[in-house]
N, C-alpha and C positions, 0 to 999 in steps of 0.2 A: 503492499498500500504506499502511495507516494505522500510525502510533508503534503504539496497539493489539497490531496483528500480529504489530511486530516484537518488542516486549516479547512474548509468546507463545512464539515461537521462543527467543527471548534466555533463556527462563526452562522453556521444555522443555513447552510446553503446547500444542501441536501434533501434528498427526497428517502419517507422511511414508509417501505411496502410492508406487506404481512400477506402470507399466500390463504390459500384455499384449502379447499377439500380435495383429496387424493395426494396432497403434500407427505403427509405422515409416515415418518421414520419410525421404524425399533429403537429403543431409548434415546429417543430424539430431544431429552433434555437432559442427559446424564452428564454430559461436560458442561452445559453451565452451571448447572446445581450442585457440582463439584467446586467450582472457581466464586461462586453466588449467592450466598444466602440469602439475597431478594429475590433471586428465580426461582426458589423452594417457596417462597413464603405468595409468590402468585399462584403457585402449583398447587398450595394447601388454603389461598382463597378461593380460587377455582374448584375445588373440591369440595366444600363446605356449600357454596352456589346451584352447583351441579347435585350432589351426594354421588359422586365418584370418585373411586379411588384415583386423580390424576395427577397426583405423587410418585405411584408408582407404577399408574400407565405411562407415565409421558418419562421417568426415568429407567424403567425396564421392562416397557410395553414390549411383547411380543408383535412379528407382524400379521398373527392369527388373532389375536386380542385386540388389534387396529385398525381388523375389516370394516364394521358396522360404523356406518354414520352416526350410530348412539354415543359411541367412544369417541371416532377420528373426531368428529366435527368438535366437541369441545377441546378436547387433547389437542389440536392443532391449533384452534386460538388462544389456549390457556397459554401452549410452547410460543409463541412470538410472541405473546403479551411479555411471558419471562425474557427473555433474550434483548426486547425493548430496553425492560428493567434492567438486564444485566449491563446495558449498553451506556446506559447513565451515571451507575454505579460505578464501571469501570473507565470514565473519563472523569468522572466530579465535574471540579470547576473547568474542566475544556468542552463540556456538554452543552448546546446549546441546540434550542426546540428545530424539529425540521421543516424547510419551508412549504413542505407538503408532504401529506400521510395518505397514503392509496393501500386499501385492502382488495386483492384480486377474491372476487365472490364471496364464499364463506367471512374471509379474509377483513369485508368489508368492517362486520361489527368489530372485531378490535382496533380495524383505523378509529374509527368512532370514538371508543373510548383513549384510544391516545391520542385524539385533537380534543378531546377534554368533553367533548356532544354526549357521551350514553355513557351513564353508569358503568363500573363494572361488572358486578353483582348481577344488575339487570341485563347486561350482554351475554354472560355466560348461562342465563336464566332462558333466553331465547334462543339462546344458539345450541343447548339441550331440545326445550319443543321444537324445534323449528325441525334438526336430525330424529327427533321420534317422529312427529307426520311424516317426514320423508323417508322412512324405515317405513312404516304404514304401508302408506302410496307402493310403492316397491312390492311389498310384499303380495300383494291384489294381482301385481302387474311388472313383472320380470323386467329390469331397467339397466341402461348400460349407456359408458361415456369411453370414447377411446381420441386416444390424439391422432391428426392424420399430419404430417410432416412431409414436406417438399411439392405442395400444390399449390395453389393460389384461391383464396376463401371464394372466387368466383366461382370456381369447377368444384369444391368441397360443395358449397349453396346445391350445385344445377347436380350431385351426382344424390344430396338430399332426396329433391325434389323429383328425383326419378324414381326413388325407391316404390316397388313395389306395394299397395293397398296391403294387401295379406300380411306383409312381416309388421308391419305397427307403421307405428309415427318416429320422422329423426329427421333432426333438425342443427347446425351450427350452431353451438352452445356458447364456445367461445372464441374470437379470435385474436389469438395472442400473438400474432407475429404477422408478416408479408406473407410465408408462406408455411402458417403452422394457426390449423385449427383444429379446437374438439370438437365432435359432435356427440348429439345426446340422445337419448330417446327408447323407444321399447327394445329388448336386447336383440331382437331376431334384425329389426332394420338396421339398427348400426353394425352389428357384422354383416350386412348385407353391404352396406356403406363401402367400410372396410374393406369387402373384396375386392368393389369395385377399385379402391384407392391401389392395394397392395399388387393387383393385377399390373400393374404401370412403373416403368422404370423409377429409382430414384425416389417413391417413396415409400415412406415410413411412418408404419400402423400399429397404434402401442395402444391394447384395453389399461382402462385407469381404476383403480383401488375405489374409487369416489363409491361405488354401490346405490346410488342414485342417478336419478336423468335429471340432473340440475339443468336451469336453463332452455328447460322445456315444456312442450304443452301440457306433460306429466305433472307439472308443480303447479298446475291449477287449482286440483284441492286443496294442496298447502295452501296456496294464495289465499282460500277461502277462509280457513281455519287459524289464520292468521293475522288477517285481516284486519281484526278491532283489538290484536297485543299489540302488533306493531302499533297503531294506532296511538295507544294508549301512554305507550313507557314515554316517560320524560326526555326529552334531546333540548341541550342545551345550546346554542351559538357555539361552533366549536373556535379553539384558538388558533386555529392554522386553516388553511384552505386544504379539504380532500379531493381524491378522485373518485368519479363516480363512474358505477360497472355498467348503468345500464348507456350512458351516451359518451365516456371518454373524458368528457367534460371537467373543470376543476369549478369547485364551490364551496361558499362557506353558507349555503339558504338552507335553511335549518327543512323546509318542508321539501325539497330536495332531495335532501339527506334520505330522509324517513320514505319518498315514494320509491327508492333506488333499490332500501334495503326490500320492500315489497315485490317491485319490479321484477327484480333479476334474479328472482326463483324462475320466472319463465321466459325472458327474453335473453339475450345475446351479452355475454361480458365482451364488450369494447375495450379491450388492453392493449391492445396496438395503439388507437387511436389514445387511449389516455398515456401511453409509453411518446407520441407523438408532441400529446400539452406538453410534457416533462420538459422536452426539447425547445418547444414554441416557449417556455418562459427561463429558458436560461440554466437551470438545473443541469449542472451534469453529474454531481456523485449521488449514486443511487444504494440504498442498504436496504437488504435482505433482511428481513427478521429472520425466516424459513418457519421449520424447519426444509431442512435441504438448500436447494438453490434454484427453484423453479424460476421464478421472477427475475435473480439475477441475470440467470439464461436469458430470458425474455427481452431484459434491459441490453443484455447485451447484443441482441438483432439491429441495436439502434450506434452506430458507432458514435454518436456526439455523447452518449452515457459512459458513466465508469461505473458497475457495480461492482458490489461487494456482498458476498455472503456470509452474515453475521452469525450463521447454527449450521456449517457442512461437518467440513474435513478438519478445519482446524479450530482450536480454543479461541474463543473471540479474541482476545488476549495479542493474539497473531491476528487476528484479521483485521484489527483495528489496531497496529501495534504504536505507543508510546515512544515519545523521542526518549 
């Protein structure tokens, strides 16, 4: 990491990004908790809010334990917030609030917490409730998400539209990069599109461990069930601007942020547009709170951005070294 990037973080000239569903990893908070007591404290608070043993699951959870949305979603949000807390503790007086906060899909809940817009406990309770509803919907209608890399989004959209009706519904769910799109829907339909993509040279297809059909019409029943709860939860004007999933734009408008929480369940995430908005704003340093490096990789598709994964292969102290 260059001195320039550290300077950007110290001066608040950076974006903090929090990942969404499918980014879970086994033992994803173990290294954070080993070095920073504050990370464990975040997991303990999340455990109380959700009733899940998130301290153990985030530090020692196996791939099998982290498969279901009911466990994975709260664990991902808690781990992302734990990494952000560890960063503040690590930098101490050098830390400055980010210029922009963004959360991909599920990560929008964590982003709202980091921006001072949504209460921590409210966020974790909503995430747990949302995950339960999504899982119930999937039990009655098997669903799947898959990443297609190497094809422009227009081509992926054409494949989705061409899927035979007997296979069900499949739609573009996340426009993550110029040639990186996630599709979502009925399992058979997603696999049909994956087969079409996989038959072309240079394209890569990967089924995701999301367990649900986020950002698709299959989530309409979940939207209806959550509408009143999301309308009632208190939101404050955020201390810093946030990226909207449904439009890719930057805003501090509370009504727009609340609407995004509901709309993103059934409309595509326009993350590539969000990264373009960062570039247009003049921000170059992007911190991915992890787990993993999903958002760092997405940011790296834009040459103007300098991404750093805070919680992946190296301890945070090495990801953001002090002089």
